HTML snippet that shows the backbone in 3Dmol.js (N, CA, C, O; Angstrom):
<script src="https://3Dmol.org/build/3Dmol-min.js"></script>
<div id="view" style="width:600px;height:400px;position:relative"></div>
<script>
const pdb = `
ATOM      1  N   MET A   1     163.572  63.240  95.531  1.00  0.00           N
ATOM      2  CA  MET A   1     162.513  63.390  96.763  1.00  0.00           C
ATOM      3  C   MET A   1     161.591  64.477  96.547  1.00  0.00           C
ATOM      4  O   MET A   1     161.991  65.591  96.208  1.00  0.00           O
ATOM      5  N   SER A   2     160.253  64.177  96.746  1.00  0.00           N
ATOM      6  CA  SER A   2     159.247  65.224  96.631  1.00  0.00           C
ATOM      7  C   SER A   2     159.155  66.081  97.802  1.00  0.00           C
ATOM      8  O   SER A   2     159.506  65.666  98.906  1.00  0.00           O
ATOM      9  N   GLU A   3     158.689  67.290  97.616  1.00  0.00           N
ATOM     10  CA  GLU A   3     158.577  68.387  98.739  1.00  0.00           C
ATOM     11  C   GLU A   3     157.399  68.058  99.478  1.00  0.00           C
ATOM     12  O   GLU A   3     156.335  67.859  98.892  1.00  0.00           O
ATOM     13  N   TRP A   4     157.512  67.982 100.770  1.00  0.00           N
ATOM     14  CA  TRP A   4     156.143  67.760 101.446  1.00  0.00           C
ATOM     15  C   TRP A   4     155.763  69.121 102.045  1.00  0.00           C
ATOM     16  O   TRP A   4     156.565  69.922 102.526  1.00  0.00           O
ATOM     17  N   ARG A   5     154.330  69.289 101.945  1.00  0.00           N
ATOM     18  CA  ARG A   5     153.688  70.590 102.282  1.00  0.00           C
ATOM     19  C   ARG A   5     152.450  70.209 103.105  1.00  0.00           C
ATOM     20  O   ARG A   5     151.579  69.360 102.917  1.00  0.00           O
ATOM     21  N   LYS A   6     152.690  71.269 104.249  1.00  0.00           N
ATOM     22  CA  LYS A   6     151.550  71.102 105.336  1.00  0.00           C
ATOM     23  C   LYS A   6     150.508  71.739 104.816  1.00  0.00           C
ATOM     24  O   LYS A   6     150.571  72.653 103.995  1.00  0.00           O
ATOM     25  N   ALA A   7     149.235  71.120 105.430  1.00  0.00           N
ATOM     26  CA  ALA A   7     147.952  71.718 105.097  1.00  0.00           C
ATOM     27  C   ALA A   7     147.843  73.183 105.274  1.00  0.00           C
ATOM     28  O   ALA A   7     148.251  73.624 106.349  1.00  0.00           O
ATOM     29  N   SER A   8     147.304  74.116 104.298  1.00  0.00           N
ATOM     30  CA  SER A   8     147.306  75.459 104.567  1.00  0.00           C
ATOM     31  C   SER A   8     146.537  75.818 105.840  1.00  0.00           C
ATOM     32  O   SER A   8     146.905  76.848 106.405  1.00  0.00           O
ATOM     33  N   ARG A   9     145.603  75.181 106.337  1.00  0.00           N
ATOM     34  CA  ARG A   9     144.869  75.471 107.544  1.00  0.00           C
ATOM     35  C   ARG A   9     145.662  74.979 108.775  1.00  0.00           C
ATOM     36  O   ARG A   9     145.194  75.300 109.868  1.00  0.00           O
ATOM     37  N   SER A  10     146.710  74.302 108.759  1.00  0.00           N
ATOM     38  CA  SER A  10     147.535  73.794 109.944  1.00  0.00           C
ATOM     39  C   SER A  10     148.172  75.026 110.595  1.00  0.00           C
ATOM     40  O   SER A  10     148.763  75.880 109.933  1.00  0.00           O
ATOM     41  N   GLY A  11     148.032  75.073 111.842  1.00  0.00           N
ATOM     42  CA  GLY A  11     148.829  76.310 112.660  1.00  0.00           C
ATOM     43  C   GLY A  11     150.166  76.008 112.838  1.00  0.00           C
ATOM     44  O   GLY A  11     150.689  74.956 112.469  1.00  0.00           O
ATOM     45  N   SER A  12     150.763  76.981 113.437  1.00  0.00           N
ATOM     46  CA  SER A  12     152.292  76.774 113.799  1.00  0.00           C
ATOM     47  C   SER A  12     152.542  76.244 115.171  1.00  0.00           C
ATOM     48  O   SER A  12     153.664  76.038 115.633  1.00  0.00           O
ATOM     49  N   GLU A  13     151.270  76.013 115.862  1.00  0.00           N
ATOM     50  CA  GLU A  13     151.411  75.566 117.305  1.00  0.00           C
ATOM     51  C   GLU A  13     151.471  74.099 117.431  1.00  0.00           C
ATOM     52  O   GLU A  13     151.559  73.622 118.563  1.00  0.00           O
ATOM     53  N   GLY A  14     151.435  73.346 116.419  1.00  0.00           N
ATOM     54  CA  GLY A  14     151.408  72.004 116.414  1.00  0.00           C
ATOM     55  C   GLY A  14     150.048  71.320 116.391  1.00  0.00           C
ATOM     56  O   GLY A  14     149.114  71.923 115.863  1.00  0.00           O
ATOM     57  N   GLY A  15     149.863  70.162 116.895  1.00  0.00           N
ATOM     58  CA  GLY A  15     148.648  69.720 116.864  1.00  0.00           C
ATOM     59  C   GLY A  15     148.443  68.693 115.757  1.00  0.00           C
ATOM     60  O   GLY A  15     149.395  68.142 115.203  1.00  0.00           O
ATOM     61  N   ASP A  16     147.128  68.449 115.443  1.00  0.00           N
ATOM     62  CA  ASP A  16     146.911  67.539 114.195  1.00  0.00           C
ATOM     63  C   ASP A  16     147.176  68.245 112.914  1.00  0.00           C
ATOM     64  O   ASP A  16     146.453  69.154 112.508  1.00  0.00           O
ATOM     65  N   CYS A  17     148.218  67.812 112.291  1.00  0.00           N
ATOM     66  CA  CYS A  17     148.777  68.404 111.025  1.00  0.00           C
ATOM     67  C   CYS A  17     149.102  67.293 110.143  1.00  0.00           C
ATOM     68  O   CYS A  17     149.669  66.273 110.533  1.00  0.00           O
ATOM     69  N   VAL A  18     148.657  67.553 108.714  1.00  0.00           N
ATOM     70  CA  VAL A  18     148.764  66.625 107.712  1.00  0.00           C
ATOM     71  C   VAL A  18     149.669  67.245 106.650  1.00  0.00           C
ATOM     72  O   VAL A  18     149.454  68.396 106.268  1.00  0.00           O
ATOM     73  N   GLU A  19     150.720  66.485 106.139  1.00  0.00           N
ATOM     74  CA  GLU A  19     151.425  66.948 104.929  1.00  0.00           C
ATOM     75  C   GLU A  19     151.165  66.052 103.773  1.00  0.00           C
ATOM     76  O   GLU A  19     150.870  64.864 103.906  1.00  0.00           O
ATOM     77  N   LEU A  20     151.282  66.652 102.654  1.00  0.00           N
ATOM     78  CA  LEU A  20     150.938  65.852 101.475  1.00  0.00           C
ATOM     79  C   LEU A  20     152.309  66.224 100.477  1.00  0.00           C
ATOM     80  O   LEU A  20     152.996  67.245 100.490  1.00  0.00           O
ATOM     81  N   ALA A  21     152.424  65.064  99.658  1.00  0.00           N
ATOM     82  CA  ALA A  21     153.731  65.335  98.763  1.00  0.00           C
ATOM     83  C   ALA A  21     153.335  64.318  97.361  1.00  0.00           C
ATOM     84  O   ALA A  21     152.946  63.154  97.462  1.00  0.00           O
ATOM     85  N   ARG A  22     153.508  64.956  96.243  1.00  0.00           N
ATOM     86  CA  ARG A  22     153.397  64.141  94.936  1.00  0.00           C
ATOM     87  C   ARG A  22     154.583  63.161  95.035  1.00  0.00           C
ATOM     88  O   ARG A  22     155.753  63.537  94.967  1.00  0.00           O
ATOM     89  N   LEU A  23     154.179  61.800  95.212  1.00  0.00           N
ATOM     90  CA  LEU A  23     155.639  60.999  95.257  1.00  0.00           C
ATOM     91  C   LEU A  23     155.739  60.254  93.874  1.00  0.00           C
ATOM     92  O   LEU A  23     156.714  59.533  93.662  1.00  0.00           O
ATOM     93  N   HIS A  24     154.750  60.411  92.927  1.00  0.00           N
ATOM     94  CA  HIS A  24     154.643  59.717  91.593  1.00  0.00           C
ATOM     95  C   HIS A  24     153.503  60.360  91.018  1.00  0.00           C
ATOM     96  O   HIS A  24     152.592  60.796  91.723  1.00  0.00           O
ATOM     97  N   PRO A  25     153.510  60.443  89.724  1.00  0.00           N
ATOM     98  CA  PRO A  25     152.465  61.154  88.908  1.00  0.00           C
ATOM     99  C   PRO A  25     150.889  60.590  89.369  1.00  0.00           C
ATOM    100  O   PRO A  25     149.892  61.312  89.337  1.00  0.00           O
ATOM    101  N   GLU A  26     150.888  59.320  89.750  1.00  0.00           N
ATOM    102  CA  GLU A  26     149.693  58.778  90.295  1.00  0.00           C
ATOM    103  C   GLU A  26     149.630  58.497  91.785  1.00  0.00           C
ATOM    104  O   GLU A  26     148.645  57.876  92.186  1.00  0.00           O
ATOM    105  N   VAL A  27     150.525  58.862  92.625  1.00  0.00           N
ATOM    106  CA  VAL A  27     150.579  58.778  93.981  1.00  0.00           C
ATOM    107  C   VAL A  27     150.749  60.208  94.883  1.00  0.00           C
ATOM    108  O   VAL A  27     151.665  61.017  94.734  1.00  0.00           O
ATOM    109  N   VAL A  28     149.883  60.291  95.639  1.00  0.00           N
ATOM    110  CA  VAL A  28     150.186  61.364  96.486  1.00  0.00           C
ATOM    111  C   VAL A  28     150.298  60.762  97.975  1.00  0.00           C
ATOM    112  O   VAL A  28     149.492  59.972  98.466  1.00  0.00           O
ATOM    113  N   GLY A  29     151.384  61.253  98.569  1.00  0.00           N
ATOM    114  CA  GLY A  29     151.670  60.732  99.928  1.00  0.00           C
ATOM    115  C   GLY A  29     151.113  61.509 100.964  1.00  0.00           C
ATOM    116  O   GLY A  29     151.211  62.735 100.911  1.00  0.00           O
ATOM    117  N   VAL A  30     150.515  60.921 101.945  1.00  0.00           N
ATOM    118  CA  VAL A  30     149.996  61.680 103.167  1.00  0.00           C
ATOM    119  C   VAL A  30     150.585  61.267 104.297  1.00  0.00           C
ATOM    120  O   VAL A  30     150.644  60.045 104.428  1.00  0.00           O
ATOM    121  N   ARG A  31     151.158  62.099 105.375  1.00  0.00           N
ATOM    122  CA  ARG A  31     151.736  61.826 106.540  1.00  0.00           C
ATOM    123  C   ARG A  31     151.415  62.749 107.657  1.00  0.00           C
ATOM    124  O   ARG A  31     150.870  63.836 107.466  1.00  0.00           O
ATOM    125  N   ASP A  32     151.736  62.335 108.744  1.00  0.00           N
ATOM    126  CA  ASP A  32     151.678  63.231 110.082  1.00  0.00           C
ATOM    127  C   ASP A  32     152.890  64.020 110.142  1.00  0.00           C
ATOM    128  O   ASP A  32     154.003  63.495 110.126  1.00  0.00           O
ATOM    129  N   SER A  33     152.690  65.341 110.213  1.00  0.00           N
ATOM    130  CA  SER A  33     153.701  66.290 110.197  1.00  0.00           C
ATOM    131  C   SER A  33     154.473  66.088 111.334  1.00  0.00           C
ATOM    132  O   SER A  33     155.690  66.236 111.219  1.00  0.00           O
ATOM    133  N   LYS A  34     153.950  65.742 112.534  1.00  0.00           N
ATOM    134  CA  LYS A  34     154.747  65.387 113.883  1.00  0.00           C
ATOM    135  C   LYS A  34     155.589  64.349 113.920  1.00  0.00           C
ATOM    136  O   LYS A  34     156.399  64.229 114.839  1.00  0.00           O
ATOM    137  N   ASP A  35     155.476  63.336 112.758  1.00  0.00           N
ATOM    138  CA  ASP A  35     156.210  61.985 112.602  1.00  0.00           C
ATOM    139  C   ASP A  35     156.878  62.013 111.234  1.00  0.00           C
ATOM    140  O   ASP A  35     156.688  60.947 110.648  1.00  0.00           O
ATOM    141  N   PRO A  36     157.505  62.773 110.625  1.00  0.00           N
ATOM    142  CA  PRO A  36     157.876  62.782 109.461  1.00  0.00           C
ATOM    143  C   PRO A  36     158.587  61.494 108.995  1.00  0.00           C
ATOM    144  O   PRO A  36     158.501  61.176 107.809  1.00  0.00           O
ATOM    145  N   GLU A  37     159.341  60.675 109.937  1.00  0.00           N
ATOM    146  CA  GLU A  37     159.883  59.634 109.511  1.00  0.00           C
ATOM    147  C   GLU A  37     159.002  58.298 109.744  1.00  0.00           C
ATOM    148  O   GLU A  37     159.409  57.166 109.485  1.00  0.00           O
ATOM    149  N   GLY A  38     157.861  58.580 110.219  1.00  0.00           N
ATOM    150  CA  GLY A  38     156.744  57.503 110.415  1.00  0.00           C
ATOM    151  C   GLY A  38     156.048  57.039 109.135  1.00  0.00           C
ATOM    152  O   GLY A  38     156.584  57.321 108.064  1.00  0.00           O
ATOM    153  N   PRO A  39     155.096  56.471 109.148  1.00  0.00           N
ATOM    154  CA  PRO A  39     154.369  55.871 108.066  1.00  0.00           C
ATOM    155  C   PRO A  39     153.674  56.876 107.141  1.00  0.00           C
ATOM    156  O   PRO A  39     153.271  57.965 107.548  1.00  0.00           O
ATOM    157  N   GLN A  40     153.567  56.501 106.012  1.00  0.00           N
ATOM    158  CA  GLN A  40     152.964  57.318 104.890  1.00  0.00           C
ATOM    159  C   GLN A  40     151.818  56.353 104.311  1.00  0.00           C
ATOM    160  O   GLN A  40     151.865  55.124 104.255  1.00  0.00           O
ATOM    161  N   LEU A  41     150.867  57.123 103.930  1.00  0.00           N
ATOM    162  CA  LEU A  41     149.850  56.569 103.161  1.00  0.00           C
ATOM    163  C   LEU A  41     149.834  57.067 101.656  1.00  0.00           C
ATOM    164  O   LEU A  41     149.873  58.263 101.366  1.00  0.00           O
ATOM    165  N   GLY A  42     149.776  56.081 100.762  1.00  0.00           N
ATOM    166  CA  GLY A  42     149.876  56.675  99.244  1.00  0.00           C
ATOM    167  C   GLY A  42     148.434  56.582  98.812  1.00  0.00           C
ATOM    168  O   GLY A  42     147.793  55.573  99.107  1.00  0.00           O
ATOM    169  N   ILE A  43     147.887  57.558  98.139  1.00  0.00           N
ATOM    170  CA  ILE A  43     146.470  57.736  97.559  1.00  0.00           C
ATOM    171  C   ILE A  43     146.530  58.284  96.262  1.00  0.00           C
ATOM    172  O   ILE A  43     147.552  58.891  95.938  1.00  0.00           O
ATOM    173  N   THR A  44     145.554  58.161  95.436  1.00  0.00           N
ATOM    174  CA  THR A  44     145.316  58.697  94.062  1.00  0.00           C
ATOM    175  C   THR A  44     145.153  60.087  94.233  1.00  0.00           C
ATOM    176  O   THR A  44     144.649  60.553  95.255  1.00  0.00           O
ATOM    177  N   PRO A  45     145.624  60.904  93.116  1.00  0.00           N
ATOM    178  CA  PRO A  45     145.303  62.231  93.080  1.00  0.00           C
ATOM    179  C   PRO A  45     143.807  62.629  93.472  1.00  0.00           C
ATOM    180  O   PRO A  45     143.527  63.501  94.295  1.00  0.00           O
ATOM    181  N   ALA A  46     142.908  61.873  92.771  1.00  0.00           N
ATOM    182  CA  ALA A  46     141.674  61.947  92.908  1.00  0.00           C
ATOM    183  C   ALA A  46     141.081  61.848  94.234  1.00  0.00           C
ATOM    184  O   ALA A  46     140.184  62.559  94.685  1.00  0.00           O
ATOM    185  N   ALA A  47     141.867  60.594  94.983  1.00  0.00           N
ATOM    186  CA  ALA A  47     141.314  60.586  96.388  1.00  0.00           C
ATOM    187  C   ALA A  47     141.873  61.609  97.390  1.00  0.00           C
ATOM    188  O   ALA A  47     141.350  61.825  98.483  1.00  0.00           O
ATOM    189  N   ALA A  48     143.079  62.278  96.888  1.00  0.00           N
ATOM    190  CA  ALA A  48     143.509  63.445  97.431  1.00  0.00           C
ATOM    191  C   ALA A  48     142.620  64.641  97.446  1.00  0.00           C
ATOM    192  O   ALA A  48     142.372  65.308  98.451  1.00  0.00           O
ATOM    193  N   ARG A  49     142.187  64.843  96.311  1.00  0.00           N
ATOM    194  CA  ARG A  49     141.161  66.012  96.155  1.00  0.00           C
ATOM    195  C   ARG A  49     139.822  65.693  96.875  1.00  0.00           C
ATOM    196  O   ARG A  49     139.239  66.622  97.434  1.00  0.00           O
ATOM    197  N   GLY A  50     139.260  64.359  96.901  1.00  0.00           N
ATOM    198  CA  GLY A  50     138.171  64.138  97.679  1.00  0.00           C
ATOM    199  C   GLY A  50     138.473  64.354  98.976  1.00  0.00           C
ATOM    200  O   GLY A  50     137.596  64.971  99.580  1.00  0.00           O
ATOM    201  N   LEU A  51     139.568  64.006  99.700  1.00  0.00           N
ATOM    202  CA  LEU A  51     139.884  64.052 100.970  1.00  0.00           C
ATOM    203  C   LEU A  51     139.892  65.563 101.317  1.00  0.00           C
ATOM    204  O   LEU A  51     139.271  65.948 102.308  1.00  0.00           O
ATOM    205  N   ALA A  52     140.557  66.408 100.556  1.00  0.00           N
ATOM    206  CA  ALA A  52     140.622  67.851 100.857  1.00  0.00           C
ATOM    207  C   ALA A  52     139.118  68.438 100.803  1.00  0.00           C
ATOM    208  O   ALA A  52     138.731  69.165 101.718  1.00  0.00           O
ATOM    209  N   GLU A  53     138.287  68.118  99.735  1.00  0.00           N
ATOM    210  CA  GLU A  53     136.981  68.433  99.755  1.00  0.00           C
ATOM    211  C   GLU A  53     136.118  68.168 100.912  1.00  0.00           C
ATOM    212  O   GLU A  53     135.380  69.030 101.389  1.00  0.00           O
ATOM    213  N   ALA A  54     136.226  66.854 101.402  1.00  0.00           N
ATOM    214  CA  ALA A  54     135.510  66.344 102.620  1.00  0.00           C
ATOM    215  C   ALA A  54     136.051  67.257 103.766  1.00  0.00           C
ATOM    216  O   ALA A  54     135.191  67.809 104.451  1.00  0.00           O
ATOM    217  N   LEU A  55     137.367  67.489 104.065  1.00  0.00           N
ATOM    218  CA  LEU A  55     137.880  68.245 105.113  1.00  0.00           C
ATOM    219  C   LEU A  55     137.220  69.584 105.150  1.00  0.00           C
ATOM    220  O   LEU A  55     136.623  70.039 106.126  1.00  0.00           O
ATOM    221  N   ARG A  56     137.394  70.221 103.902  1.00  0.00           N
ATOM    222  CA  ARG A  56     136.683  71.421 103.772  1.00  0.00           C
ATOM    223  C   ARG A  56     135.297  71.683 104.136  1.00  0.00           C
ATOM    224  O   ARG A  56     134.900  72.795 104.485  1.00  0.00           O
ATOM    225  N   ALA A  57     134.451  70.482 104.036  1.00  0.00           N
ATOM    226  CA  ALA A  57     133.219  70.490 104.165  1.00  0.00           C
ATOM    227  C   ALA A  57     132.864  70.009 105.767  1.00  0.00           C
ATOM    228  O   ALA A  57     131.722  69.754 106.150  1.00  0.00           O
ATOM    229  N   GLY A  58     133.966  69.948 106.534  1.00  0.00           N
ATOM    230  CA  GLY A  58     133.784  69.433 107.792  1.00  0.00           C
ATOM    231  C   GLY A  58     133.502  68.193 108.021  1.00  0.00           C
ATOM    232  O   GLY A  58     132.941  67.969 109.094  1.00  0.00           O
ATOM    233  N   GLU A  59     133.766  67.136 107.195  1.00  0.00           N
ATOM    234  CA  GLU A  59     133.362  65.685 107.334  1.00  0.00           C
ATOM    235  C   GLU A  59     134.354  65.053 108.061  1.00  0.00           C
ATOM    236  O   GLU A  59     134.263  63.852 108.315  1.00  0.00           O
TER     237      GLU A  59
END
`;
const viewer = $3Dmol.createViewer("view");
viewer.addModel(pdb, "pdb");
viewer.setStyle({}, {cartoon: {color: "spectrum"}});
viewer.zoomTo();
viewer.render();
</script>
């Protein structure tokens, strides 16, 4: 099992937090940290980088 990591900008007070994990060399998992047993989205590493860049840019 891969280690899930919370986004570095997520606070400790809860709210909207995203966690990521490398599930496979070609799959990055994305999930809601408040619902770790809930659904997970699998995206490519390139899409994960694009998502991170968009979030940093405020998109």
